[in-house]
Biopython code that builds the backbone (N, CA, C, O; Angstrom):
import numpy as np
from Bio.PDB.StructureBuilder import StructureBuilder

atoms = [
    (1, "MET", "N", (122.770, 92.261, 97.604)),
    (1, "MET", "CA", (121.714, 91.300, 97.866)),
    (1, "MET", "C", (121.024, 91.670, 99.180)),
    (1, "MET", "O", (121.677, 92.085, 100.138)),
    (2, "SER", "N", (119.742, 91.522, 99.213)),
    (2, "SER", "CA", (118.960, 91.798, 100.421)),
    (2, "SER", "C", (119.248, 90.735, 101.476)),
    (2, "SER", "O", (119.565, 89.586, 101.169)),
    (3, "ARG", "N", (119.126, 91.164, 102.730)),
    (3, "ARG", "CA", (119.358, 90.203, 103.806)),
    (3, "ARG", "C", (118.602, 90.610, 105.063)),
    (3, "ARG", "O", (118.348, 91.788, 105.317)),
    (4, "TYR", "N", (118.256, 89.588, 105.839)),
    (4, "TYR", "CA", (117.646, 89.751, 107.147)),
    (4, "TYR", "C", (118.784, 89.750, 108.163)),
    (4, "TYR", "O", (119.695, 88.927, 108.073)),
    (5, "VAL", "N", (118.738, 90.658, 109.120)),
    (5, "VAL", "CA", (119.786, 90.734, 110.134)),
    (5, "VAL", "C", (119.156, 90.477, 111.501)),
    (5, "VAL", "O", (118.142, 91.076, 111.862)),
    (6, "PHE", "N", (119.780, 89.577, 112.245)),
    (6, "PHE", "CA", (119.317, 89.189, 113.565)),
    (6, "PHE", "C", (120.428, 89.410, 114.594)),
    (6, "PHE", "O", (121.613, 89.341, 114.269)),
    (7, "HIS", "N", (120.035, 89.671, 115.810)),
    (7, "HIS", "CA", (120.951, 89.713, 116.942)),
    (7, "HIS", "C", (120.789, 88.360, 117.640)),
    (7, "HIS", "O", (119.674, 87.948, 117.957)),
    (8, "VAL", "N", (121.901, 87.683, 117.873)),
    (8, "VAL", "CA", (121.857, 86.334, 118.428)),
    (8, "VAL", "C", (122.716, 86.262, 119.693)),
    (8, "VAL", "O", (123.836, 86.773, 119.732)),
    (9, "ARG", "N", (122.172, 85.623, 120.714)),
    (9, "ARG", "CA", (122.930, 85.337, 121.936)),
    (9, "ARG", "C", (123.070, 83.820, 122.016)),
    (9, "ARG", "O", (122.080, 83.089, 121.983)),
    (10, "PHE", "N", (124.308, 83.365, 122.122)),
    (10, "PHE", "CA", (124.523, 81.921, 122.142)),
    (10, "PHE", "C", (125.516, 81.538, 123.230)),
    (10, "PHE", "O", (126.288, 82.359, 123.725)),
    (11, "ARG", "N", (125.465, 80.267, 123.580)),
    (11, "ARG", "CA", (126.323, 79.734, 124.636)),
    (11, "ARG", "C", (126.967, 78.452, 124.100)),
    (11, "ARG", "O", (126.316, 77.410, 124.031)),
    (12, "PRO", "N", (128.250, 78.532, 123.722)),
    (12, "PRO", "CA", (128.933, 77.312, 123.288)),
    (12, "PRO", "C", (128.977, 76.288, 124.411)),
    (12, "PRO", "O", (128.985, 76.641, 125.590)),
    (13, "ASP", "N", (129.003, 75.049, 124.042)),
    (13, "ASP", "CA", (129.021, 73.959, 125.016)),
    (13, "ASP", "C", (130.352, 73.217, 124.877)),
    (13, "ASP", "O", (130.442, 72.235, 124.141)),
    (14, "PRO", "N", (131.393, 73.690, 125.589)),
    (14, "PRO", "CA", (132.705, 73.049, 125.421)),
    (14, "PRO", "C", (132.726, 71.622, 125.971)),
    (14, "PRO", "O", (131.882, 71.231, 126.777)),
    (15, "ASP", "N", (133.699, 70.874, 125.516)),
    (15, "ASP", "CA", (133.862, 69.504, 125.996)),
    (15, "ASP", "C", (134.014, 69.484, 127.510)),
    (15, "ASP", "O", (134.451, 70.456, 128.126)),
    (16, "ARG", "N", (133.645, 68.362, 128.084)),
    (16, "ARG", "CA", (133.720, 68.166, 129.539)),
    (16, "ARG", "C", (135.133, 68.486, 130.039)),
    (16, "ARG", "O", (136.130, 68.064, 129.452)),
    (17, "GLY", "N", (135.189, 69.234, 131.127)),
    (17, "GLY", "CA", (136.478, 69.604, 131.709)),
    (17, "GLY", "C", (136.988, 70.944, 131.212)),
    (17, "GLY", "O", (137.949, 71.479, 131.766)),
    (18, "PHE", "N", (136.363, 71.501, 130.173)),
    (18, "PHE", "CA", (136.765, 72.808, 129.652)),
    (18, "PHE", "C", (135.711, 73.845, 129.998)),
    (18, "PHE", "O", (134.529, 73.535, 130.148)),
    (19, "ARG", "N", (136.158, 75.061, 130.120)),
    (19, "ARG", "CA", (135.258, 76.157, 130.448)),
    (19, "ARG", "C", (135.648, 77.370, 129.619)),
    (19, "ARG", "O", (136.828, 77.577, 129.337)),
    (20, "ILE", "N", (134.674, 78.167, 129.231)),
    (20, "ILE", "CA", (134.967, 79.388, 128.494)),
    (20, "ILE", "C", (134.407, 80.584, 129.247)),
    (20, "ILE", "O", (133.394, 80.483, 129.939)),
    (21, "GLU", "N", (135.078, 81.708, 129.102)),
    (21, "GLU", "CA", (134.613, 82.953, 129.693)),
    (21, "GLU", "C", (134.779, 84.050, 128.651)),
    (21, "GLU", "O", (135.867, 84.170, 128.089)),
    (22, "PRO", "N", (133.800, 84.827, 128.373)),
    (22, "PRO", "CA", (132.467, 84.698, 128.945)),
    (22, "PRO", "C", (131.786, 83.443, 128.420)),
    (22, "PRO", "O", (132.170, 82.904, 127.382)),
    (23, "ALA", "N", (130.798, 82.995, 129.128)),
    (23, "ALA", "CA", (130.084, 81.777, 128.742)),
    (23, "ALA", "C", (129.059, 82.043, 127.649)),
    (23, "ALA", "O", (128.659, 81.129, 126.928)),
    (24, "THR", "N", (128.634, 83.301, 127.529)),
    (24, "THR", "CA", (127.629, 83.681, 126.545)),
    (24, "THR", "C", (128.206, 84.731, 125.613)),
    (24, "THR", "O", (128.928, 85.631, 126.042)),
    (25, "PHE", "N", (127.881, 84.608, 124.336)),
    (25, "PHE", "CA", (128.372, 85.543, 123.326)),
    (25, "PHE", "C", (127.191, 86.136, 122.573)),
    (25, "PHE", "O", (126.130, 85.519, 122.468)),
    (26, "GLU", "N", (127.388, 87.333, 122.054)),
    (26, "GLU", "CA", (126.369, 87.990, 121.245)),
    (26, "GLU", "C", (126.993, 88.424, 119.927)),
    (26, "GLU", "O", (128.141, 88.865, 119.879)),
    (27, "THR", "N", (126.222, 88.290, 118.872)),
    (27, "THR", "CA", (126.717, 88.661, 117.555)),
    (27, "THR", "C", (125.548, 88.949, 116.626)),
    (27, "THR", "O", (124.389, 88.730, 116.977)),
    (28, "SER", "N", (125.866, 89.438, 115.445)),
    (28, "SER", "CA", (124.858, 89.607, 114.399)),
    (28, "SER", "C", (124.934, 88.409, 113.469)),
    (28, "SER", "O", (126.018, 87.915, 113.158)),
    (29, "LEU", "N", (123.787, 87.958, 113.036)),
    (29, "LEU", "CA", (123.681, 86.847, 112.102)),
    (29, "LEU", "C", (122.774, 87.316, 110.982)),
    (29, "LEU", "O", (121.671, 87.800, 111.239)),
    (30, "SER", "N", (123.221, 87.181, 109.751)),
    (30, "SER", "CA", (122.363, 87.606, 108.646)),
    (30, "SER", "C", (122.027, 86.423, 107.750)),
    (30, "SER", "O", (122.783, 85.458, 107.637)),
    (31, "LYS", "N", (120.878, 86.536, 107.127)),
    (31, "LYS", "CA", (120.391, 85.504, 106.209)),
    (31, "LYS", "C", (120.050, 86.181, 104.893)),
    (31, "LYS", "O", (119.283, 87.143, 104.865)),
    (32, "ALA", "N", (120.613, 85.684, 103.810)),
    (32, "ALA", "CA", (120.304, 86.236, 102.495)),
    (32, "ALA", "C", (118.820, 86.053, 102.198)),
    (32, "ALA", "O", (118.245, 84.998, 102.468)),
    (33, "ALA", "N", (118.220, 87.077, 101.649)),
    (33, "ALA", "CA", (116.800, 87.013, 101.278)),
    (33, "ALA", "C", (116.686, 86.481, 99.854)),
    (33, "ALA", "O", (117.399, 86.928, 98.955)),
    (34, "ALA", "N", (115.797, 85.540, 99.660)),
    (34, "ALA", "CA", (115.546, 85.020, 98.318)),
    (34, "ALA", "C", (114.890, 86.116, 97.481)),
    (34, "ALA", "O", (114.059, 86.867, 97.992)),
    (35, "PRO", "N", (115.249, 86.216, 96.210)),
    (35, "PRO", "CA", (114.600, 87.208, 95.355)),
    (35, "PRO", "C", (113.087, 86.979, 95.299)),
    (35, "PRO", "O", (112.629, 85.836, 95.336)),
    (36, "PRO", "N", (112.322, 88.052, 95.211)),
    (36, "PRO", "CA", (110.856, 87.928, 95.151)),
    (36, "PRO", "C", (110.400, 86.948, 94.082)),
    (36, "PRO", "O", (110.871, 86.972, 92.945)),
    (37, "GLY", "N", (109.475, 86.090, 94.476)),
    (37, "GLY", "CA", (108.922, 85.099, 93.560)),
    (37, "GLY", "C", (109.665, 83.779, 93.566)),
    (37, "GLY", "O", (109.125, 82.770, 93.113)),
    (38, "GLU", "N", (110.899, 83.762, 94.071)),
    (38, "GLU", "CA", (111.667, 82.520, 94.112)),
    (38, "GLU", "C", (111.407, 81.795, 95.434)),
    (38, "GLU", "O", (110.905, 82.384, 96.391)),
    (39, "GLU", "N", (111.753, 80.519, 95.467)),
    (39, "GLU", "CA", (111.550, 79.723, 96.670)),
    (39, "GLU", "C", (112.203, 80.403, 97.869)),
    (39, "GLU", "O", (113.366, 80.803, 97.805)),
    (40, "GLY", "N", (111.461, 80.532, 98.949)),
    (40, "GLY", "CA", (111.975, 81.143, 100.160)),
    (40, "GLY", "C", (111.743, 82.635, 100.273)),
    (40, "GLY", "O", (112.109, 83.233, 101.285)),
    (41, "TRP", "N", (111.149, 83.256, 99.268)),
    (41, "TRP", "CA", (110.984, 84.709, 99.316)),
    (41, "TRP", "C", (109.993, 85.153, 100.386)),
    (41, "TRP", "O", (109.996, 86.317, 100.788)),
    (42, "LEU", "N", (109.150, 84.241, 100.847)),
    (42, "LEU", "CA", (108.160, 84.585, 101.874)),
    (42, "LEU", "C", (108.686, 84.361, 103.297)),
    (42, "LEU", "O", (107.901, 84.245, 104.238)),
    (43, "PHE", "N", (109.991, 84.302, 103.452)),
    (43, "PHE", "CA", (110.596, 84.135, 104.768)),
    (43, "PHE", "C", (110.045, 85.154, 105.761)),
    (43, "PHE", "O", (109.740, 84.806, 106.902)),
    (44, "PHE", "N", (109.915, 86.397, 105.340)),
    (44, "PHE", "CA", (109.407, 87.438, 106.242)),
    (44, "PHE", "C", (107.985, 87.142, 106.688)),
    (44, "PHE", "O", (107.649, 87.338, 107.857)),
    (45, "ARG", "N", (107.141, 86.671, 105.768)),
    (45, "ARG", "CA", (105.755, 86.363, 106.115)),
    (45, "ARG", "C", (105.678, 85.218, 107.112)),
    (45, "ARG", "O", (104.820, 85.210, 107.994)),
    (46, "ASN", "N", (106.566, 84.266, 106.971)),
    (46, "ASN", "CA", (106.527, 83.070, 107.808)),
    (46, "ASN", "C", (107.254, 83.218, 109.140)),
    (46, "ASN", "O", (107.071, 82.395, 110.037)),
    (47, "ASN", "N", (108.079, 84.258, 109.281)),
    (47, "ASN", "CA", (108.921, 84.346, 110.472)),
    (47, "ASN", "C", (108.898, 85.673, 111.228)),
    (47, "ASN", "O", (109.431, 85.759, 112.335)),
    (48, "LEU", "N", (108.288, 86.706, 110.647)),
    (48, "LEU", "CA", (108.284, 88.017, 111.293)),
    (48, "LEU", "C", (106.862, 88.516, 111.501)),
    (48, "LEU", "O", (105.939, 88.147, 110.774)),
    (49, "TRP", "N", (106.710, 89.361, 112.508)),
    (49, "TRP", "CA", (105.425, 90.009, 112.756)),
    (49, "TRP", "C", (105.704, 91.346, 113.432)),
    (49, "TRP", "O", (106.236, 91.396, 114.541)),
    (50, "ARG", "N", (105.340, 92.420, 112.753)),
    (50, "ARG", "CA", (105.542, 93.783, 113.270)),
    (50, "ARG", "C", (106.995, 94.045, 113.660)),
    (50, "ARG", "O", (107.269, 94.729, 114.646)),
    (51, "GLY", "N", (107.920, 93.493, 112.876)),
    (51, "GLY", "CA", (109.331, 93.718, 113.133)),
    (51, "GLY", "C", (109.903, 92.906, 114.276)),
    (51, "GLY", "O", (110.946, 93.255, 114.830)),
    (52, "GLU", "N", (109.233, 91.830, 114.632)),
    (52, "GLU", "CA", (109.710, 90.930, 115.685)),
    (52, "GLU", "C", (109.656, 89.492, 115.170)),
    (52, "GLU", "O", (108.909, 89.183, 114.242)),
    (53, "VAL", "N", (110.453, 88.623, 115.779)),
    (53, "VAL", "CA", (110.400, 87.192, 115.466)),
    (53, "VAL", "C", (109.072, 86.662, 115.994)),
    (53, "VAL", "O", (108.760, 86.836, 117.172)),
    (54, "ASN", "N", (108.284, 86.015, 115.127)),
    (54, "ASN", "CA", (106.952, 85.569, 115.567)),
    (54, "ASN", "C", (106.960, 84.211, 116.253)),
    (54, "ASN", "O", (106.003, 83.875, 116.951)),
    (55, "ALA", "N", (108.010, 83.424, 116.073)),
    (55, "ALA", "CA", (108.113, 82.113, 116.737)),
    (55, "ALA", "C", (109.556, 81.952, 117.227)),
    (55, "ALA", "O", (110.385, 81.365, 116.531)),
    (56, "PRO", "N", (109.855, 82.469, 118.418)),
    (56, "PRO", "CA", (111.240, 82.462, 118.910)),
    (56, "PRO", "C", (111.902, 81.081, 118.927)),
    (56, "PRO", "O", (113.079, 80.959, 118.590)),
    (57, "GLY", "N", (111.165, 80.050, 119.310)),
    (57, "GLY", "CA", (111.741, 78.704, 119.342)),
    (57, "GLY", "C", (112.184, 78.244, 117.965)),
    (57, "GLY", "O", (113.261, 77.671, 117.806)),
    (58, "HIS", "N", (111.353, 78.497, 116.982)),
    (58, "HIS", "CA", (111.681, 78.124, 115.604)),
    (58, "HIS", "C", (112.912, 78.888, 115.127)),
    (58, "HIS", "O", (113.809, 78.305, 114.517)),
    (59, "MET", "N", (112.959, 80.186, 115.400)),
    (59, "MET", "CA", (114.088, 80.991, 114.939)),
    (59, "MET", "C", (115.373, 80.599, 115.673)),
    (59, "MET", "O", (116.449, 80.606, 115.074)),
    (60, "ARG", "N", (115.274, 80.257, 116.963)),
    (60, "ARG", "CA", (116.463, 79.768, 117.682)),
    (60, "ARG", "C", (116.979, 78.493, 117.031)),
    (60, "ARG", "O", (118.187, 78.309, 116.886)),
    (61, "SER", "N", (116.062, 77.616, 116.640)),
    (61, "SER", "CA", (116.452, 76.371, 115.978)),
    (61, "SER", "C", (117.159, 76.646, 114.650)),
    (61, "SER", "O", (118.165, 76.009, 114.339)),
    (62, "LEU", "N", (116.637, 77.587, 113.871)),
    (62, "LEU", "CA", (117.294, 77.951, 112.607)),
    (62, "LEU", "C", (118.690, 78.504, 112.859)),
    (62, "LEU", "O", (119.638, 78.164, 112.152)),
    (63, "ALA", "N", (118.810, 79.365, 113.882)),
    (63, "ALA", "CA", (120.118, 79.953, 114.207)),
    (63, "ALA", "C", (121.086, 78.890, 114.712)),
    (63, "ALA", "O", (122.270, 78.924, 114.379)),
    (64, "GLU", "N", (120.597, 77.956, 115.505)),
    (64, "GLU", "CA", (121.447, 76.870, 115.990)),
    (64, "GLU", "C", (121.973, 76.043, 114.823)),
    (64, "GLU", "O", (123.135, 75.638, 114.813)),
    (65, "GLY", "N", (121.114, 75.797, 113.848)),
    (65, "GLY", "CA", (121.549, 75.059, 112.675)),
    (65, "GLY", "C", (122.610, 75.812, 111.888)),
    (65, "GLY", "O", (123.547, 75.208, 111.367)),
    (66, "ALA", "N", (122.465, 77.124, 111.800)),
    (66, "ALA", "CA", (123.429, 77.938, 111.057)),
    (66, "ALA", "C", (124.756, 78.066, 111.802)),
    (66, "ALA", "O", (125.821, 78.075, 111.184)),
    (67, "LEU", "N", (124.689, 78.165, 113.136)),
    (67, "LEU", "CA", (125.896, 78.414, 113.923)),
    (67, "LEU", "C", (126.529, 77.154, 114.499)),
    (67, "LEU", "O", (127.731, 77.127, 114.766)),
    (68, "GLY", "N", (125.732, 76.120, 114.691)),
    (68, "GLY", "CA", (126.260, 74.892, 115.267)),
    (68, "GLY", "C", (126.513, 74.971, 116.765)),
    (68, "GLY", "O", (127.302, 74.197, 117.307)),
    (69, "VAL", "N", (125.837, 75.917, 117.441)),
    (69, "VAL", "CA", (125.950, 76.061, 118.896)),
    (69, "VAL", "C", (124.564, 76.307, 119.470)),
    (69, "VAL", "O", (123.671, 76.756, 118.751)),
    (70, "PRO", "N", (124.365, 76.018, 120.766)),
    (70, "PRO", "CA", (123.071, 76.304, 121.389)),
    (70, "PRO", "C", (122.810, 77.815, 121.421)),
    (70, "PRO", "O", (123.652, 78.584, 121.885)),
    (71, "VAL", "N", (121.656, 78.227, 120.933)),
    (71, "VAL", "CA", (121.288, 79.640, 120.879)),
    (71, "VAL", "C", (120.257, 79.926, 121.964)),
    (71, "VAL", "O", (119.256, 79.221, 122.092)),
    (72, "GLU", "N", (120.522, 80.972, 122.743)),
    (72, "GLU", "CA", (119.611, 81.349, 123.830)),
    (72, "GLU", "C", (118.524, 82.306, 123.366)),
    (72, "GLU", "O", (117.392, 82.233, 123.843)),
    (73, "ALA", "N", (118.854, 83.207, 122.438)),
    (73, "ALA", "CA", (117.877, 84.210, 122.017)),
    (73, "ALA", "C", (118.211, 84.723, 120.625)),
    (73, "ALA", "O", (119.376, 84.821, 120.240)),
    (74, "VAL", "N", (117.155, 85.049, 119.880)),
    (74, "VAL", "CA", (117.288, 85.655, 118.552)),
    (74, "VAL", "C", (116.321, 86.820, 118.479)),
    (74, "VAL", "O", (115.138, 86.681, 118.790)),
    (75, "GLU", "N", (116.831, 87.966, 118.066)),
    (75, "GLU", "CA", (115.991, 89.146, 117.870)),
    (75, "GLU", "C", (116.180, 89.635, 116.441)),
    (75, "GLU", "O", (117.307, 89.779, 115.968)),
    (76, "TYR", "N", (115.076, 89.888, 115.765)),
    (76, "TYR", "CA", (115.150, 90.465, 114.435)),
    (76, "TYR", "C", (115.549, 91.921, 114.570)),
    (76, "TYR", "O", (115.013, 92.627, 115.423)),
    (77, "ARG", "N", (116.484, 92.390, 113.742)),
    (77, "ARG", "CA", (116.939, 93.776, 113.806)),
    (77, "ARG", "C", (116.503, 94.596, 112.596)),
    (77, "ARG", "O", (115.979, 95.701, 112.743)),
    (78, "ARG", "N", (116.724, 94.047, 111.393)),
    (78, "ARG", "CA", (116.401, 94.847, 110.209)),
    (78, "ARG", "C", (116.480, 94.001, 108.940)),
    (78, "ARG", "O", (117.058, 92.914, 108.905)),
    (79, "PHE", "N", (115.868, 94.559, 107.909)),
    (79, "PHE", "CA", (115.956, 94.007, 106.561)),
    (79, "PHE", "C", (116.758, 95.017, 105.750)),
    (79, "PHE", "O", (116.334, 96.162, 105.594)),
    (80, "GLU", "N", (117.903, 94.607, 105.237)),
    (80, "GLU", "CA", (118.756, 95.473, 104.443)),
    (80, "GLU", "C", (118.552, 95.144, 102.973)),
    (80, "GLU", "O", (118.580, 93.979, 102.577)),
    (81, "THR", "N", (118.349, 96.171, 102.176)),
    (81, "THR", "CA", (118.081, 95.957, 100.765)),
    (81, "THR", "C", (118.527, 97.173, 99.951)),
    (81, "THR", "O", (118.897, 98.203, 100.515)),
    (82, "THR", "N", (118.490, 97.049, 98.652)),
    (82, "THR", "CA", (118.786, 98.172, 97.770)),
    (82, "THR", "C", (117.482, 98.705, 97.190)),
    (82, "THR", "O", (116.440, 98.058, 97.292)),
    (83, "GLU", "N", (117.544, 99.872, 96.591)),
    (83, "GLU", "CA", (116.338, 100.470, 96.018)),
    (83, "GLU", "C", (115.688, 99.545, 94.992)),
    (83, "GLU", "O", (114.471, 99.364, 94.999)),
    (84, "GLY", "N", (116.500, 98.960, 94.113)),
    (84, "GLY", "CA", (115.964, 98.074, 93.074)),
    (84, "GLY", "C", (115.339, 96.811, 93.646)),
    (84, "GLY", "O", (114.268, 96.393, 93.207)),
    (85, "GLU", "N", (115.998, 96.203, 94.619)),
    (85, "GLU", "CA", (115.472, 94.989, 95.235)),
    (85, "GLU", "C", (114.218, 95.287, 96.055)),
    (85, "GLU", "O", (113.299, 94.470, 96.119)),
    (86, "TYR", "N", (114.192, 96.452, 96.673)),
    (86, "TYR", "CA", (113.014, 96.862, 97.440)),
    (86, "TYR", "C", (111.827, 97.081, 96.513)),
    (86, "TYR", "O", (110.703, 96.692, 96.831)),
    (87, "ALA", "N", (112.074, 97.698, 95.381)),
    (87, "ALA", "CA", (111.004, 97.906, 94.395)),
    (87, "ALA", "C", (110.468, 96.560, 93.903)),
    (87, "ALA", "O", (109.259, 96.393, 93.742)),
    (88, "ALA", "N", (111.367, 95.602, 93.664)),
    (88, "ALA", "CA", (110.941, 94.270, 93.214)),
    (88, "ALA", "C", (110.127, 93.564, 94.296)),
    (88, "ALA", "O", (109.146, 92.887, 93.991)),
    (89, "LEU", "N", (110.527, 93.718, 95.551)),
    (89, "LEU", "CA", (109.783, 93.117, 96.656)),
    (89, "LEU", "C", (108.382, 93.718, 96.744)),
    (89, "LEU", "O", (107.400, 92.988, 96.877)),
    (90, "LYS", "N", (108.288, 95.039, 96.670)),
    (90, "LYS", "CA", (106.980, 95.692, 96.746)),
    (90, "LYS", "C", (106.096, 95.269, 95.571)),
    (90, "LYS", "O", (104.888, 95.099, 95.736)),
    (91, "GLU", "N", (106.680, 95.103, 94.409)),
    (91, "GLU", "CA", (105.921, 94.662, 93.235)),
    (91, "GLU", "C", (105.398, 93.232, 93.426)),
    (91, "GLU", "O", (104.246, 92.940, 93.106)),
    (92, "ALA", "N", (106.243, 92.357, 93.944)),
    (92, "ALA", "CA", (105.828, 90.965, 94.181)),
    (92, "ALA", "C", (104.747, 90.891, 95.254)),
    (92, "ALA", "O", (103.811, 90.099, 95.140)),
    (93, "ILE", "N", (104.868, 91.698, 96.279)),
    (93, "ILE", "CA", (103.851, 91.728, 97.331)),
    (93, "ILE", "C", (102.520, 92.194, 96.750)),
    (93, "ILE", "O", (101.481, 91.584, 97.002)),
    (94, "ALA", "N", (102.551, 93.279, 95.970)),
    (94, "ALA", "CA", (101.324, 93.825, 95.372)),
    (94, "ALA", "C", (100.649, 92.808, 94.464)),
    (94, "ALA", "O", (99.422, 92.779, 94.369)),
    (95, "ALA", "N", (101.437, 91.976, 93.797)),
    (95, "ALA", "CA", (100.884, 90.961, 92.897)),
    (95, "ALA", "C", (100.345, 89.747, 93.646)),
    (95, "ALA", "O", (99.687, 88.892, 93.055)),
    (96, "ASN", "N", (100.625, 89.671, 94.952)),
    (96, "ASN", "CA", (100.235, 88.498, 95.747)),
    (96, "ASN", "C", (99.547, 88.885, 97.047)),
    (96, "ASN", "O", (99.731, 88.209, 98.059)),
    (97, "LEU", "N", (98.768, 89.945, 97.047)),
    (97, "LEU", "CA", (98.144, 90.426, 98.283)),
    (97, "LEU", "C", (97.298, 89.367, 98.978)),
    (97, "LEU", "O", (97.165, 89.383, 100.201)),
    (98, "ASP", "N", (96.726, 88.449, 98.208)),
    (98, "ASP", "CA", (95.895, 87.404, 98.805)),
    (98, "ASP", "C", (96.699, 86.507, 99.752)),
    (98, "ASP", "O", (96.121, 85.910, 100.661)),
    (99, "ARG", "N", (98.004, 86.401, 99.561)),
    (99, "ARG", "CA", (98.851, 85.586, 100.444)),
    (99, "ARG", "C", (99.081, 86.239, 101.804)),
    (99, "ARG", "O", (99.544, 85.590, 102.742)),
    (100, "PHE", "N", (98.754, 87.526, 101.903)),
    (100, "PHE", "CA", (99.076, 88.279, 103.111)),
    (100, "PHE", "C", (97.859, 88.761, 103.884)),
    (100, "PHE", "O", (98.005, 89.391, 104.932)),
    (101, "ASN", "N", (96.672, 88.478, 103.391)),
    (101, "ASN", "CA", (95.460, 88.952, 104.042)),
    (101, "ASN", "C", (95.544, 90.462, 104.266)),
    (101, "ASN", "O", (95.317, 90.959, 105.369)),
    (102, "ALA", "N", (95.873, 91.172, 103.196)),
    (102, "ALA", "CA", (96.049, 92.621, 103.270)),
    (102, "ALA", "C", (95.463, 93.256, 102.013)),
    (102, "ALA", "O", (95.253, 92.589, 101.000)),
    (103, "GLU", "N", (95.205, 94.551, 102.102)),
    (103, "GLU", "CA", (94.633, 95.275, 100.973)),
    (103, "GLU", "C", (95.664, 96.066, 100.187)),
    (103, "GLU", "O", (95.434, 96.391, 99.022)),
    (104, "THR", "N", (96.809, 96.384, 100.809)),
    (104, "THR", "CA", (97.840, 97.150, 100.121)),
    (104, "THR", "C", (99.219, 96.586, 100.439)),
    (104, "THR", "O", (99.410, 95.899, 101.442)),
    (105, "GLY", "N", (100.165, 96.888, 99.574)),
    (105, "GLY", "CA", (101.541, 96.480, 99.817)),
    (105, "GLY", "C", (102.120, 97.149, 101.047)),
    (105, "GLY", "O", (102.876, 96.527, 101.794)),
    (106, "SER", "N", (101.775, 98.408, 101.267)),
    (106, "SER", "CA", (102.258, 99.131, 102.456)),
    (106, "SER", "C", (101.778, 98.453, 103.729)),
    (106, "SER", "O", (102.520, 98.365, 104.708)),
    (107, "GLU", "N", (100.546, 97.975, 103.718)),
    (107, "GLU", "CA", (100.000, 97.259, 104.878)),
    (107, "GLU", "C", (100.819, 96.000, 105.151)),
    (107, "GLU", "O", (101.113, 95.685, 106.304)),
    (108, "VAL", "N", (101.186, 95.287, 104.096)),
    (108, "VAL", "CA", (101.983, 94.062, 104.239)),
    (108, "VAL", "C", (103.345, 94.388, 104.837)),
    (108, "VAL", "O", (103.783, 93.733, 105.783)),
    (109, "LEU", "N", (104.013, 95.397, 104.292)),
    (109, "LEU", "CA", (105.337, 95.765, 104.789)),
    (109, "LEU", "C", (105.283, 96.135, 106.266)),
    (109, "LEU", "O", (106.145, 95.718, 107.040)),
    (110, "ASN", "N", (104.297, 96.900, 106.656)),
    (110, "ASN", "CA", (104.163, 97.289, 108.058)),
    (110, "ASN", "C", (103.811, 96.086, 108.931)),
    (110, "ASN", "O", (104.327, 95.941, 110.039)),
    (111, "LYS", "N", (102.935, 95.232, 108.427)),
    (111, "LYS", "CA", (102.475, 94.072, 109.195)),
    (111, "LYS", "C", (103.629, 93.130, 109.549)),
    (111, "LYS", "O", (103.661, 92.577, 110.649)),
    (112, "TYR", "N", (104.560, 92.948, 108.638)),
    (112, "TYR", "CA", (105.631, 91.981, 108.868)),
    (112, "TYR", "C", (106.961, 92.613, 109.275)),
    (112, "TYR", "O", (107.648, 92.091, 110.153)),
    (113, "PHE", "N", (107.326, 93.716, 108.653)),
    (113, "PHE", "CA", (108.623, 94.322, 108.933)),
    (113, "PHE", "C", (108.582, 95.432, 109.974)),
    (113, "PHE", "O", (109.629, 95.800, 110.507)),
    (114, "GLY", "N", (107.422, 95.971, 110.276)),
    (114, "GLY", "CA", (107.379, 97.138, 111.151)),
    (114, "GLY", "C", (108.128, 98.268, 110.462)),
    (114, "GLY", "O", (107.894, 98.537, 109.284)),
    (115, "SER", "N", (109.012, 98.921, 111.170)),
    (115, "SER", "CA", (109.790, 100.003, 110.573)),
    (115, "SER", "C", (111.244, 99.618, 110.395)),
    (115, "SER", "O", (112.119, 100.484, 110.374)),
    (116, "SER", "N", (111.511, 98.335, 110.267)),
    (116, "SER", "CA", (112.886, 97.834, 110.285)),
    (116, "SER", "C", (113.451, 97.519, 108.899)),
    (116, "SER", "O", (114.190, 96.548, 108.738)),
    (117, "ILE", "N", (113.112, 98.325, 107.912)),
    (117, "ILE", "CA", (113.660, 98.131, 106.571)),
    (117, "ILE", "C", (114.663, 99.250, 106.303)),
    (117, "ILE", "O", (114.348, 100.429, 106.466)),
    (118, "GLU", "N", (115.871, 98.872, 105.892)),
    (118, "GLU", "CA", (116.893, 99.848, 105.532)),
    (118, "GLU", "C", (117.179, 99.713, 104.051)),
    (118, "GLU", "O", (117.589, 98.650, 103.584)),
    (119, "VAL", "N", (116.965, 100.787, 103.315)),
    (119, "VAL", "CA", (117.134, 100.777, 101.866)),
    (119, "VAL", "C", (118.350, 101.620, 101.502)),
    (119, "VAL", "O", (118.433, 102.797, 101.855)),
    (120, "GLU", "N", (119.278, 101.011, 100.801)),
    (120, "GLU", "CA", (120.478, 101.695, 100.313)),
    (120, "GLU", "C", (120.323, 101.987, 98.822)),
    (120, "GLU", "O", (119.616, 101.261, 98.124)),
    (121, "PRO", "N", (120.964, 103.024, 98.332)),
    (121, "PRO", "CA", (120.923, 103.290, 96.893)),
    (121, "PRO", "C", (121.546, 102.147, 96.109)),
    (121, "PRO", "O", (122.466, 101.485, 96.590)),
    (122, "ASP", "N", (121.046, 101.918, 94.905)),
    (122, "ASP", "CA", (121.659, 100.932, 94.016)),
    (122, "ASP", "C", (123.044, 101.436, 93.652)),
    (122, "ASP", "O", (123.297, 102.640, 93.606)),
    (123, "GLY", "N", (123.918, 100.503, 93.398)),
    (123, "GLY", "CA", (125.208, 101.014, 92.963)),
    (123, "GLY", "C", (126.286, 100.102, 93.172)),
    (123, "GLY", "O", (127.431, 100.415, 92.845)),
]
sb = StructureBuilder()
sb.init_structure("model")
sb.init_model(0)
sb.init_chain("A")
sb.init_seg("    ")
for serial, (resi, resn, name, xyz) in enumerate(atoms, 1):
    if name == "N":
        sb.init_residue(resn, " ", resi, " ")
    sb.init_atom(name, np.array(xyz, "f"), 0.0, 1.0, " ", f" {name:<3s}", serial, name[0])
structure = sb.get_structure()
């Protein structure tokens, strides 16, 4: 299954009187990508721009909801997919170019993902 991978820096907020060291942690957080055409498949259009998070506050809020801790920073790292899923994504983009204000599917991929797509063989 395709997924978006983010680098997240967070700071747990322990109960009063407790302290943790280190106070800040970093990890990878991934989000499953909805199949093209299904609800949520435009996550990349709504949240990425040139391979970067386009609204850091919004993405921190999403990460906080997923992790249940205060998040200090979120960086988009890559989109991981398989050859078949990538082909389906490109087909869906080409069929919906009007949603992206673009003339080609390649333009859309570059506009939102930059060069951060990793494609693995099907199998």
